[in-house]
KETI-901418 format. One record per residue (C-alpha): z, x, y; residue in three letters. Coordinates in steps of 0.2 Angstrom, whole numbers, padded with zeros to 4 digits, always signed. Example, Ala and Ser with C-alpha at 12.3 -4.5 7.8 and 13.67 -1.06 7.14 Angstrom:
REM residues 2
+0039+0062-0022ALA/+0036+0068-0005SER/
//
This chain:
REM residues 407
-0058+0036+0180MET/-0064+0047+0164LYS/-0079+0038+0156ARG/-0082+0039+0137ILE/-0093+0030+0125ASP/-0081+0026+0111VAL/-0062+0026+0111ALA/-0053+0026+0094VAL/-0035+0021+0094VAL/-0027+0030+0080GLY/-0032+0046+0071ALA/-0027+0041+0054GLY/-0038+0038+0039ALA/-0048+0024+0046SER/-0049+0031+0064GLY/-0056+0048+0059MET/-0069+0040+0048LEU/-0073+0028+0062ALA/-0076+0042+0074ALA/-0086+0052+0062ALA/-0097+0037+0058ALA/-0100+0033+0077ALA/-0105+0051+0080ALA/-0116+0052+0064ARG/-0125+0035+0069GLU/-0128+0041+0087ALA/-0135+0058+0081SER/-0147+0049+0069ALA/-0153+0039+0084ALA/-0155+0056+0094GLY/-0140+0053+0105LYS/-0124+0062+0107ARG/-0109+0051+0112LEU/-0093+0055+0120LYS/-0080+0050+0107ILE/-0061+0051+0110LEU/-0048+0048+0097LEU/-0030+0044+0104PHE/-0016+0049+0092GLU/+0002+0047+0096LYS/+0008+0060+0083GLU/+0008+0079+0085LYS/-0006+0080+0071THR/-0019+0068+0065PRO/-0018+0060+0047GLY/+0001+0061+0046LYS/+0002+0046+0034LYS/-0013+0051+0024LEU/-0005+0068+0020MET/+0009+0059+0010SER/-0003+0047+0000THR/-0003+0049-0019GLY/+0013+0060-0018ASN/+0002+0073-0008GLY/-0012+0072-0020ARG/-0022+0058-0010CYS/-0027+0044-0021ASN/-0042+0040-0010LEU/-0051+0027-0020ALA/-0052+0017-0036ASN/-0066+0016-0049ARG/-0063-0002-0051ASN/-0062-0008-0033THR/-0068-0026-0029ASP/-0062-0040-0018GLY/-0050-0047-0031GLY/-0039-0031-0029CYS/-0034-0037-0011TYR/-0023-0050-0003SER/-0033-0059+0011GLY/-0049-0068+0014ASP/-0059-0064-0001LYS/-0076-0069+0007ALA/-0072-0058+0022PHE/-0067-0043+0011ILE/-0083-0045+0000ASP/-0094-0045+0016ALA/-0086-0029+0023VAL/-0089-0020+0006PHE/-0107-0027+0006ALA/-0109-0019+0023SER/-0101-0002+0018PHE/-0096-0001+0000SER/-0083+0009-0009PRO/-0097+0019-0017ASP/-0104+0023+0001ASP/-0086+0030+0005ALA/-0087+0041-0010LEU/-0104+0048-0004ALA/-0097+0051+0013PHE/-0083+0062+0006PHE/-0095+0072-0005ARG/-0105+0075+0010SER/-0090+0083+0019VAL/-0085+0094+0004GLY/-0073+0083-0005VAL/-0079+0078-0022PRO/-0068+0066-0032VAL/-0061+0065-0050THR/-0055+0051-0060ASP/-0037+0052-0067ASP/-0042+0042-0083GLY/-0035+0025-0076SER/-0048+0023-0062GLY/-0038+0031-0048ARG/-0049+0043-0039LEU/-0042+0059-0031TYR/-0050+0075-0023PRO/-0054+0088-0036VAL/-0041+0099-0028SER/-0028+0085-0029ARG/-0023+0090-0011ARG/-0021+0077+0003ALA/-0022+0091+0015GLY/-0040+0095+0010ALA/-0045+0077+0014VAL/-0037+0078+0031VAL/-0045+0095+0035ALA/-0062+0088+0030ALA/-0061+0073+0041LEU/-0055+0084+0056ARG/-0069+0096+0053THR/-0082+0082+0052GLU/-0075+0075+0068CYS/-0076+0092+0077ALA/-0094+0095+0070ARG/-0100+0078+0077CYS/-0091+0081+0094GLY/-0077+0068+0092ALA/-0062+0075+0101THR/-0044+0071+0095ILE/-0031+0069+0108LEU/-0014+0071+0099CYS/+0003+0066+0107GLU/-0007+0053+0117THR/-0002+0036+0113PRO/-0012+0021+0120VAL/+0000+0010+0130GLU/-0013-0003+0137ARG/-0030-0009+0135ILE/-0038-0019+0148ASP/-0055-0028+0146LYS/-0067-0026+0161THR/-0085-0029+0165ASP/-0095-0016+0155GLY/-0081-0010+0144GLY/-0062-0007+0142PHE/-0049+0003+0152ILE/-0036+0013+0142LEU/-0020+0018+0150ASN/-0028+0015+0167GLY/-0036+0032+0165GLU/-0051+0031+0153TYR/-0066+0019+0154HIS/-0074+0016+0137ALA/-0089+0006+0132ARG/-0082+0001+0116SER/-0064+0002+0108VAL/-0059+0004+0089ILE/-0041+0000+0086VAL/-0037+0009+0070ALA/-0018+0011+0073ALA/-0012+0005+0056GLY/+0003-0006+0053GLY/+0022-0006+0052ASP/+0024+0003+0035ALA/+0031+0020+0034GLY/+0037+0021+0052LEU/+0054+0026+0057ARG/+0068+0013+0056ARG/+0067+0001+0070GLY/+0050+0007+0076GLU/+0034-0004+0075ARG/+0016-0001+0076CYS/+0009-0002+0094GLY/-0008-0009+0089ALA/-0002-0027+0089PHE/+0005-0026+0107GLY/-0012-0019+0112LEU/-0021-0033+0104LEU/-0011-0048+0109ALA/-0015-0047+0128PRO/-0033-0047+0123LEU/-0031-0063+0114GLY/-0031-0056+0096ILE/-0018-0066+0086VAL/-0009-0057+0072SER/+0002-0063+0058GLY/+0021-0058+0057GLU/+0022-0041+0048ARG/+0031-0039+0032TYR/+0033-0024+0020PRO/+0022-0023+0005CYS/+0020-0010-0010LEU/+0038-0007-0009CYS/+0053-0009-0020GLY/+0063-0025-0023LEU/+0082-0027-0019THR/+0091-0037-0032LEU/+0107-0048-0033GLY/+0120-0046-0046ASP/+0114-0028-0048TYR/+0124-0013-0054PRO/+0122+0003-0044ALA/+0126+0012-0061ALA/+0108+0010-0066LEU/+0102+0022-0052LYS/+0091+0035-0059GLY/+0085+0026-0075VAL/+0067+0025-0078ARG/+0060+0013-0092ASN/+0043+0007-0097ILE/+0044-0012-0095SER/+0035-0028-0092ILE/+0039-0035-0074VAL/+0038-0053-0072SER/+0042-0064-0057ILE/+0046-0082-0056ARG/+0046-0091-0039ALA/+0055-0108-0039ASP/+0054-0108-0057GLY/+0036-0105-0059ASN/+0028-0089-0065PRO/+0018-0080-0051VAL/+0017-0061-0057PHE/+0017-0050-0072THR/+0013-0032-0075GLU/+0018-0018-0087LYS/+0022+0000-0081GLY/+0037+0012-0077GLU/+0051+0004-0068VAL/+0063+0015-0058GLN/+0081+0009-0056PHE/+0088+0013-0039ASN/+0105+0010-0030ALA/+0101-0008-0025ASP/+0086-0013-0035GLY/+0070-0007-0043VAL/+0054+0001-0039SER/+0039+0009-0048GLY/+0021+0004-0048ILE/+0023-0013-0056PRO/+0037-0018-0045VAL/+0027-0012-0030MET/+0012-0022-0035GLN/+0024-0038-0037SER/+0029-0035-0019SER/+0012-0041-0013LEU/+0017-0058-0021THR/+0035-0058-0017VAL/+0036-0053+0001SER/+0026-0069+0007PRO/+0036-0080-0005LEU/+0053-0074+0002LEU/+0047-0077+0020ARG/+0044-0095+0015ARG/+0061-0096+0007ASN/+0056-0097-0011ALA/+0069-0093-0024VAL/+0062-0078-0033CYS/+0069-0070-0049ARG/+0063-0054-0058LEU/+0064-0052-0077SER/+0061-0036-0086LEU/+0055-0034-0104ASP/+0063-0018-0108LEU/+0054-0015-0125LEU/+0037-0022-0123PRO/+0031-0015-0140GLU/+0043-0026-0150TYR/+0045-0045-0152GLY/+0063-0052-0151GLU/+0064-0056-0169LYS/+0059-0038-0174GLU/+0072-0031-0162LEU/+0085-0042-0170LEU/+0081-0035-0187SER/+0081-0017-0181ARG/+0097-0019-0171PHE/+0106-0028-0186SER/+0100-0014-0198ALA/+0107+0000-0186LEU/+0123-0008-0184ALA/+0126-0010-0203GLU/+0120+0007-0207ARG/+0131+0016-0194TYR/+0146+0005-0192PRO/+0157+0017-0182GLY/+0145+0024-0169VAL/+0148+0019-0151PRO/+0137+0005-0145ALA/+0130+0015-0130GLU/+0124+0028-0142GLN/+0118+0018-0157LEU/+0102+0012-0148PHE/+0098+0028-0139GLY/+0082+0029-0148GLY/+0076+0013-0139TYR/+0084+0014-0122LEU/+0092+0026-0110PRO/+0111+0028-0112LYS/+0115+0020-0095GLN/+0104+0005-0098LEU/+0112+0003-0115CYS/+0129+0003-0108ALA/+0125-0010-0095PHE/+0117-0021-0108LEU/+0133-0020-0119MET/+0144-0025-0105LYS/+0132-0040-0102LYS/+0135-0046-0119ILE/+0153-0043-0120GLY/+0154-0027-0130VAL/+0163-0011-0125SER/+0150+0003-0124PRO/+0162+0015-0131ALA/+0167+0004-0146ALA/+0157+0001-0162ALA/+0143-0011-0161PHE/+0147-0028-0170PRO/+0132-0033-0180ALA/+0134-0052-0175HIS/+0129-0046-0157LYS/+0112-0040-0162ALA/+0104-0057-0157ALA/+0112-0057-0140ALA/+0107-0039-0137LEU/+0089-0042-0142ALA/+0088-0057-0130ALA/+0094-0047-0116GLN/+0082-0032-0120VAL/+0067-0045-0119LYS/+0073-0053-0103GLU/+0084-0044-0092LEU/+0085-0055-0076SER/+0090-0053-0058PHE/+0089-0064-0043PRO/+0077-0056-0030VAL/+0087-0053-0014ALA/+0073-0045-0004GLY/+0061-0031-0002THR/+0063-0013+0004ALA/+0061-0011+0023ASP/+0046-0005+0032PHE/+0051+0014+0032PRO/+0050+0013+0013ASP/+0034+0003+0011ALA/+0017+0010+0008GLN/+0008-0004+0018VAL/+0012-0019+0029SER/+0005-0037+0028GLY/+0002-0049+0042GLY/-0010-0040+0053GLY/-0024-0046+0065ALA/-0031-0062+0057LEU/-0048-0058+0050THR/-0056-0075+0055ARG/-0057-0067+0072GLN/-0069-0054+0067PHE/-0086-0051+0060ARG/-0085-0043+0043PRO/-0101-0034+0044GLU/-0095-0024+0060THR/-0077-0028+0062LEU/-0081-0033+0080GLU/-0070-0047+0088ALA/-0080-0063+0089LYS/-0074-0067+0107ASN/-0072-0049+0113ILE/-0088-0039+0112PRO/-0086-0021+0110GLY/-0068-0022+0102LEU/-0067-0017+0084TYR/-0051-0018+0073VAL/-0050-0009+0056THR/-0039-0004+0041GLY/-0021-0009+0040GLU/-0021-0017+0057THR/-0031-0031+0049LEU/-0022-0045+0038ASP/-0028-0037+0022VAL/-0017-0028+0009VAL/-0023-0020-0007GLY/-0015-0016-0023LEU/-0008+0002-0027CYS/-0021+0014-0034GLY/-0032+0019-0019GLY/-0037+0001-0013TYR/-0029+0002+0004ASN/-0037+0019+0008LEU/-0054+0012+0002THR/-0051-0003+0014TRP/-0047+0010+0028ALA/-0063+0020+0024TRP/-0075+0005+0023CYS/-0069-0004+0038THR/-0068+0012+0048GLY/-0086+0017+0044TYR/-0093+0000+0047ALA/-0084-0002+0064ALA/-0089+0016+0070GLY/-0107+0013+0065ARG/-0107-0003+0075ALA/-0097+0003+0090ALA/-0109+0018+0093SER/-0123+0005+0096LYS/-0114-0006+0107TYR/
//
């Protein structure tokens, strides 16, 4: 049996920070621990490399518990133990200064996710934490004095930082929950979050259109979400940051069989009465111009053509002035039934992880299983777009690593 001090399952964002934290804490106490990170992929930090479109939106200036879906008291207690500011200080210490993009999103100055991964790997190596790639953990058994992993490694403490189901290959699921269940850790049913929505009564002809809109969601007739931003029209629905944010609300509602409907205000800058006046004036000024071209200064041509068909006007024909009111109404509230969400491979995160009530927020240690820690997306906490989920990964990872080193 190979004996180690701390085993970390998953060499992603949270796992590498946990290993570095454990090593740093031990070093400060004059000790040197044997720390192993077990990673199933060929290289560590694979998912981290793609965050922020490769630029790594690693945090947000405005992080607080209200930016997360989950137990707010638990989240606040985690951040009180190791704060988002503490996480930024860690990255400065390993040579990754950050910069604000003007909206509160924080990126490495280099805008390179690879630089973040490299810094984490370098810090783990400096501290003596070893990463074993292509080494999945298939089983964790609790024994007197620690845990046995894969029947081969005996660890004094274990940190499960294996993420969730998001971004995995189609049909694949995260192994973390299969490892935790035999130990008595209860997890919620996973569901995709921060992803696009599939819509009913939706024309594939809108694929490729982008438009700044206000996205609103109603569930069983009640308003539950609204946010403004760029909406991207896909083959079977919509995506873009406001839509992805809405999925945090929509996914759980759909699982409870709520009837959800998405509405788009396609021209938020104008009220409906002003649009009616403007559209009527254009129709009167240019009576022979095809309808799909007449309003090209307001909306993309594909979107104009679709709206014309919605109000019973041929896109290639002249626009009749008496249809201006119907067009203005559609522009201010283009509505579709929500059929579902994108699947896990196209989601940024998954909800429904290990239930947080089973853990101590200051350390992320399981209340009933001393020496077992769970971090990041493996927990039942999901943040908004904009660096919030990586912040959660950093803070839970560091808090757990620090505690595990002392166990």
